C-alpha positions in Angstrom: -90.1 32.8 -9.9 -90.3 34.6 -6.6 -91.5 38.2 -6.2 -91.4 40.4 -3.1 -93.5 43.5 -2.6 -91.5 45.5 0.0 -94.3 48.0 0.5 -96.7 45.4 2.0 -94.3 42.5 2.8 -96.0 40.1 0.4 -94.0 37.2 -1.0 -95.2 35.3 -4.0 -93.5 32.1 -5.3 -94.5 30.3 -8.4 -93.2 27.8 -11.0 -93.3 29.1 -14.6 -92.8 27.0 -17.7 -91.4 28.6 -20.8 -90.1 32.0 -21.8 -93.5 33.3 -22.7 -94.8 32.7 -19.1 -91.7 34.4 -17.6 -92.1 37.4 -19.9 -95.8 37.7 -19.2 -95.2 37.6 -15.5 -92.4 40.2 -15.7 -94.7 42.4 -17.7 -97.5 42.0 -15.1 -95.2 42.6 -12.1 -93.1 45.5 -13.6 -90.3 44.9 -11.1 -87.7 47.5 -10.3 -85.0 44.9 -9.8 -84.4 41.3 -10.8 -82.0 39.0 -9.0 -80.3 36.4 -11.2 -77.6 33.9 -10.6 -74.0 34.7 -11.7 -73.3 33.2 -15.0 -70.9 30.2 -15.2 -67.3 31.1 -16.1 -66.8 31.1 -19.9 -63.9 29.5 -21.7 -61.4 32.0 -23.2 -62.7 33.6 -26.3 -66.3 32.6 -25.7 -69.1 35.1 -25.9 -71.8 35.2 -23.2 -75.4 34.3 -24.1 -77.9 36.8 -22.8 -80.0 35.4 -19.9 -83.0 37.6 -20.7 -84.3 38.5 -24.2 -83.8 42.0 -25.5 -87.5 42.7 -25.0 -86.9 43.2 -21.3 -83.4 44.8 -21.3 -83.3 48.1 -19.5 -86.7 47.7 -17.9 -85.3 46.9 -14.5 -82.0 46.7 -12.6 -80.3 43.3 -12.6 -78.3 42.1 -9.6 -76.2 39.0 -9.9 -75.9 36.7 -6.9 -73.9 33.5 -6.3 -75.8 30.4 -7.4 -76.0 29.2 -3.8 -78.4 32.1 -3.1 -81.0 30.3 -5.3 -80.7 26.8 -3.6 -84.2 25.9 -2.4 -83.4 24.9 1.1 -81.2 27.8 2.0 -83.5 30.3 0.2 -86.5 29.0 2.1 -84.7 29.5 5.4 -83.7 33.1 4.5 -87.2 34.0 3.4 -88.6 32.7 6.7 -86.0 34.5 8.7 -86.8 37.9 7.1 -90.6 37.7 6.8 
């Protein structure tokens, strides 16, 4: 998980294991927006599976980005270029 505080330019990156750790960190950070990868295309008639549990639905805006935006090498370069 990566978090950016735009007010002070602080970036925090950490590896979390398990849904409980992710939910705990989201509760602590109280983000206004969460960037997630676009879901894979579904076969006809298939129903999407929620990426986040109902416990966090509606607590922040969700923006979907192409999966390439989350590739480690390119993400690292973009972070360095902006900060």
